[in-house]
C-alpha positions in Angstrom: 11.7 8.4 24.9 14.7 6.2 23.9 14.6 5.4 20.2 17.8 3.3 20.2 17.2 -0.3 19.1 18.1 -3.1 21.6 20.9 -5.6 20.8 18.2 -8.2 20.1 16.4 -5.8 17.7 19.7 -5.0 15.9 20.4 -8.7 15.6 17.0 -9.3 14.2 17.6 -6.5 11.6 20.8 -8.2 10.5 18.9 -11.5 10.2 16.3 -9.9 7.9 19.1 -8.3 5.8 20.9 -11.6 5.4 17.7 -13.4 4.4 17.0 -10.7 1.7 20.6 -11.0 0.4 20.3 -14.7 0.2 16.7 -15.0 -1.1 15.5 -11.9 -2.9 16.1 -12.3 -6.7 18.7 -9.8 -7.8 16.8 -9.0 -11.0 13.7 -8.1 -9.1 15.7 -5.8 -6.9 17.2 -4.0 -10.0 13.7 -3.5 -11.4 12.6 -1.9 -8.1 15.6 0.4 -7.9 14.9 1.6 -11.5 11.1 1.8 -10.9 10.3 -0.9 -13.5 7.2 -3.1 -13.8 7.5 -6.5 -12.0 5.3 -9.2 -13.5 2.6 -10.8 -11.3 4.3 -14.2 -11.5 7.6 -12.8 -10.1 5.7 -11.1 -7.3 3.8 -14.2 -6.3 7.0 -16.3 -6.3 8.7 -13.9 -4.0 5.8 -13.5 -1.6 5.6 -17.3 -1.3 9.3 -17.4 -0.4 8.5 -14.9 2.4 5.5 -17.0 3.5 7.5 -20.2 3.5 10.0 -18.4 5.8 7.0 -17.6 8.0 7.1 -13.8 7.3 4.3 -13.5 4.8 1.7 -12.4 7.4 4.1 -11.8 10.3 1.9 -9.2 12.0 -1.2 -11.4 12.2 -2.0 -13.1 15.5 -0.2 -16.4 15.9 -3.3 -18.5 15.7 -3.8 -17.3 12.1 -0.3 -17.7 10.9 1.5 -14.8 12.4 4.8 -14.7 14.3 4.0 -13.1 17.6 6.6 -10.5 16.9 6.7 -7.1 18.6 5.6 -4.0 16.7 9.2 -3.0 16.6 10.2 -6.2 14.8 7.3 -5.7 12.3 8.6 -2.2 11.7 12.1 -3.5 11.1 11.0 -6.1 8.6 8.9 -3.6 6.6 11.7 -1.0 6.6 14.3 -3.6 5.4 12.0 -4.8 2.7 11.5 -1.3 1.4 15.2 -0.4 1.7 16.6 -3.6 0.1 14.3 -3.0 -2.0 12.0 -6.0 -2.3 8.2 -6.1 -2.7 6.3 -6.1 0.5 3.4 -8.6 0.7 0.3 -7.7 -1.3 -1.3 -5.1 0.9 -4.9 -5.7 -0.2 -4.8 -9.2 1.2 -2.3 -9.1 4.0 -2.8 -5.7 5.5 -6.4 -4.9 4.6 -8.9 -7.7 4.1 -6.9 -10.3 6.1 -7.1 -8.3 9.4 -10.8 -7.6 8.8 -11.5 -11.3 8.3 -9.7 -12.4 11.4 -11.1 -9.6 13.5 -14.8 -9.5 12.3 -15.2 -12.6 10.1 -16.7 -15.9 11.2 -14.7 -19.2 11.7 -15.5 -20.5 8.3 -14.2 -17.4 6.6 -11.1 -17.4 8.7 -10.4 -21.1 8.0 -10.8 -20.7 4.2 -9.5 -17.3 3.3 -6.6 -16.6 5.7 -4.3 -19.4 4.5 -5.0 -18.5 0.9 -4.2 -14.8 1.6 -0.9 -15.8 3.3 0.2 -17.9 0.3 -1.2 -15.6 -2.3 -3.5 -18.3 -3.6 -6.0 -15.4 -4.0 -4.9 -12.1 -5.4 -7.2 -9.4 -3.8 -8.2 -6.0 -4.9 -10.2 -3.3 -3.0 -13.7 -2.2 -4.1 -14.2 1.1 -2.2 -14.1 4.2 -4.3 -16.8 5.0 -6.8 -17.6 7.9 -9.2 -19.0 10.5 -6.8 -17.8 8.6 -3.7 -14.1 9.0 -3.3 -13.2 11.3 -0.4 -16.9 11.1 0.6 -16.8 7.3 0.6 -20.0 7.0 2.6 -21.9 8.3 -0.4 -21.3 5.1 -2.3 -24.2 3.8 -4.4 -23.2 0.2 -5.3 -26.1 -1.8 -3.8 -26.5 -5.3 -2.5 -30.0 -6.8 -2.3 -30.8 -10.0 -0.4 -32.6 -12.6 -2.5 -32.9 -15.9 -0.7 -29.4 -17.3 -0.1 -27.7 -14.7 -2.3 -26.9 -11.1 -2.5 -27.4 -9.4 -5.8 -24.8 -6.7 -6.5 -25.2 -3.8 -8.9 -23.0 -0.7 -9.2 -19.5 0.5 -10.2 -16.2 0.9 -8.4 -13.3 2.9 -9.8 -9.5 3.4 -9.2 -9.4 -0.3 -8.4 -5.7 -1.0 -8.2 -4.5 -4.2 -9.9 -8.0 -5.5 -10.5 -6.8 -7.0 -13.8 -4.9 -9.6 -11.7 -7.4 -10.1 -9.0 -9.2 -13.4 -8.0 -11.2 -11.7 -5.2 -12.4 -8.2 -4.4 -13.6 -7.0 -1.0 -16.4 -4.5 -1.5 -18.4 -2.0 0.4 -22.1 -2.2 -0.7 -25.2 -0.3 0.3 -27.6 -2.8 2.0 -30.0 -0.3 3.6 -30.7 2.8 1.4 -33.1 4.3 4.1 -30.4 4.4 6.8 -28.0 7.2 7.5 -25.4 6.8 4.8 -22.6 5.5 7.2 -25.1 3.1 8.8 -26.4 1.3 5.7 -23.2 -0.2 4.3 -22.0 -3.8 4.4 -18.6 -5.5 3.7 -18.7 -8.2 1.0 -16.2 -10.7 -0.4 -16.7 -11.2 -4.1 -15.2 -13.7 -6.6 -13.9 -11.7 -9.5 -14.8 -14.6 -11.8 -18.5 -14.2 -11.0 -20.8 -13.6 -14.0 -21.7 -9.9 -14.4 -18.3 -8.5 -13.4 -16.5 -6.3 -16.0 -13.0 -4.9 -15.5 -12.1 -1.9 -17.7 -8.6 -0.5 -17.6 -7.7 3.1 -16.8 -4.5 4.3 -18.4 -2.6 6.6 -16.0 -0.4 9.7 -16.8 2.7 7.6 -16.7 1.4 5.4 -19.5 0.8 2.4 -17.2 -2.2 0.3 -16.4 -2.4 0.0 -12.7 -6.0 1.0 -12.0 -9.3 0.0 -13.3 -13.1 0.5 -13.3 -15.1 -2.5 -12.1 -18.8 -2.9 -13.0 -21.3 -5.2 -11.2 -24.4 -6.2 -13.2 -26.7 -8.5 -11.2 -23.7 -10.3 -9.7 -24.7 -13.1 -7.4 -22.8 -13.5 -4.2 -23.4 -16.2 -1.6 -24.9 -15.0 1.6 -22.0 -16.4 3.6 -19.6 -13.9 1.9 -20.9 -11.1 4.1 -18.3 -10.2 6.7 -19.6 -9.5 10.2 -23.0 -7.9 10.6 -25.2 -6.4 8.0 -24.9 -2.6 7.8 -21.7 -2.6 9.9 -19.4 -2.3 7.0 -18.5 1.3 7.7 -16.9 0.3 11.0 -14.9 -2.4 9.3 -13.8 0.0 6.6 -12.5 2.5 9.1 -10.5 -0.2 10.8 -9.1 -1.3 7.5 -8.2 2.3 6.4 -6.3 2.9 9.6 -4.0 -0.1 8.8 -3.6 1.2 5.2 -2.6 4.7 6.2 0.2 3.6 8.5 1.7 1.6 5.7 1.5 4.5 3.3 4.1 6.4 5.3 6.7 4.1 3.6 9.8 5.4 5.4 12.0 2.7 4.0 10.9 3.6 0.4 12.0 7.2 0.9 15.3 6.1 2.5 16.1 4.0 -0.5 15.2 6.8 -2.9 17.5 9.2 -1.0 20.3 6.7 -1.3 19.6 6.5 -5.0 19.5 10.3 -5.3 22.9 10.6 -3.7 24.3 7.8 -5.9 23.2 9.4 -9.1 23.9 13.0 -8.1 27.5 12.0 -7.4 27.8 10.8 -11.0 25.9 13.4 -13.0 27.5 16.7 -13.6 26.0 20.2 -13.6 28.1 23.3 -14.4 31.3 21.2 -14.5 31.0 19.4 -11.2 28.8 16.6 -9.7 25.4 17.8 -8.9 25.8 16.6 -5.3 28.2 19.5 -4.8 25.7 22.1 -5.8 24.7 24.1 -2.7 21.1 24.7 -3.8 20.6 21.0 -4.6 22.3 19.9 -1.3 20.0 22.2 0.7 16.9 20.6 -0.9 18.2 17.1 -0.3 19.2 17.8 3.4 15.8 19.4 4.0 14.1 16.2 2.7 16.4 14.0 4.9 15.6 16.0 8.0 11.8 15.8 7.4 12.2 12.0 6.8 14.0 11.6 10.1 11.2 13.5 11.8 8.7 11.2 10.1 10.7 8.1 11.2 10.7 9.3 14.8 7.0 9.9 14.7 6.4 6.5 13.3 8.5 4.9 16.0 6.4 6.8 18.6 3.3 5.2 17.0 5.0 1.8 17.1 5.9 2.3 20.7 2.3 3.0 21.4 1.3 -0.2 19.8 3.8 -2.1 22.0 2.4 -0.5 25.1 -1.3 -0.4 24.4 -1.8 -3.1 21.8 -2.9 -2.8 18.1 -6.5 -3.9 18.1 -7.7 -0.5 17.0 -6.5 1.8 14.3 -4.4 4.7 15.7 -5.7 8.1 14.4 -2.0 9.2 14.5 -1.7 7.1 11.3 -3.2 10.1 9.5 -0.1 12.2 10.4 2.1 9.4 9.0 0.1 9.3 5.8 0.2 13.0 5.2 3.9 13.5 5.8 4.9 10.2 4.2 3.0 11.1 1.0 4.7 14.5 0.9 8.2 13.1 1.3 7.6 10.4 -1.3 6.6 13.1 -3.8 9.6 15.2 -2.9 12.0 12.3 -3.5 10.6 11.7 -7.0 11.0 15.5 -7.6 14.7 15.3 -6.6 15.3 12.3 -8.8 13.8 14.2 -11.7 16.0 17.2 -11.0 19.1 14.9 -10.9 18.6 13.5 -14.4 17.4 16.7 -15.9 16.9 16.4 -19.7 17.5 12.7 -19.6 13.9 12.4 -18.1 12.4 13.5 -21.5 12.6 10.3 -23.5 10.3 7.5 -22.4 9.8 4.1 -24.0 8.1 1.3 -22.1 10.3 -1.1 -24.0 13.6 0.8 -24.7 15.6 -0.6 -27.7 19.4 -0.9 -27.7 20.0 2.7 -28.8 18.6 3.8 -25.4 20.4 1.1 -23.4 23.2 3.3 -22.0 20.7 5.5 -20.2 17.7 3.2 -19.9 17.8 3.5 -16.1 16.5 7.0 -16.5 13.4 5.9 -18.4 11.2 5.3 -15.4 12.1 8.4 -13.3 9.7 10.8 -15.0 6.8 8.3 -15.0 7.5 7.6 -11.3 7.3 11.3 -10.6 3.9 11.7 -12.3 2.6 8.5 -10.9 3.5 9.6 -7.3 1.1 12.6 -7.6 -1.5 10.1 -6.5 -0.1 9.2 -3.1 -1.5 12.3 -1.4 -5.0 11.2 -2.6 -5.3 7.4 -2.2 -6.0 5.9 1.2 -7.9 9.1 2.0 -6.8 12.5 0.7 -4.6 14.7 2.8 -7.6 17.0 3.4 -9.6 14.0 4.9 -6.6 13.1 7.0 -6.4 16.6 8.4 -10.1 16.4 9.4 -9.3 13.1 11.2 -6.4 14.7 13.0 -8.5 17.7 14.0 -11.2 15.5 15.5 -9.5 12.4 16.8 -6.1 13.7 17.8 -6.6 17.4 18.7 -10.2 16.9 19.9 -11.4 20.1 18.2 
């Protein structure tokens, strides 16, 4: 297989790079390089710039606002965003619920929600995991009962990322408690301003507030907010998770981190010489780069498969990308931690002037701890190995 990009694809990559140089706010880029928090308002402003360019939902079908690009062009855009770096479009809307709506939703849902997702008029979050239903998601207990023209929702979701910002949540709810657990689940769209919804923050080990618990107490949801057919939500969830796992590989993110590691290791000394010259450290770094190159080639094979066979169904090979991508992301944060050594110890969410000389180190340790999660969310590595065993190896 020839992995060389064509002249047209190389020209497209340069077009993306020039657009990012001209339009991505420099302050936002610096925050991303240093692992700092970016306020919601800055994110929405940037995503609307992308959408105005026509790139906000570039991978969607053209009739719903997409570009009609090839999978290779999509890959290039995603990689360049991650390497610049600039925030990629909000995944919960653009990569998860959007494709579910245009694939399984009705015309009214498509007409109303898809333009709002593209322009970030609605900030979406994901209501899947529950206490006791994480890796075994089909054991979820949040229930939806039909009462006239409404669904009544009761239950609890947890690990709900960025729910504190969300206008909408897409939710898996049990609609038939007597059916086999995978067969009695439906896919709902729920307004987060609905009476009876409570969002409770969960503080993570890095000191941040990224995830939440969400409680539903007799929440009324219009009957038309059901996506697709009743009790078919598990099929839609599998479709959605396949898209999520491909994105979790995040090759461009790891490439940017390796660039950062080399930059810092060339400046910081250990035993009287720059750390980049230490043979043991160089071996670790080179090993990580080799694994990243192998992951990149594997992802390009998946992209090539999409080009040949289409992308209407999730590719089970995305589980391989998810596993290795998670491992490499964690390794890069470990290497960054090793580079800065004792400077990782002080942490202040709002460093004062006395820390200003080294404040770029302040987020490296929190990033290391926060990235322990990437081998769990989107389906744990153990679950991914089961998928590979059955769907790829046929065992």
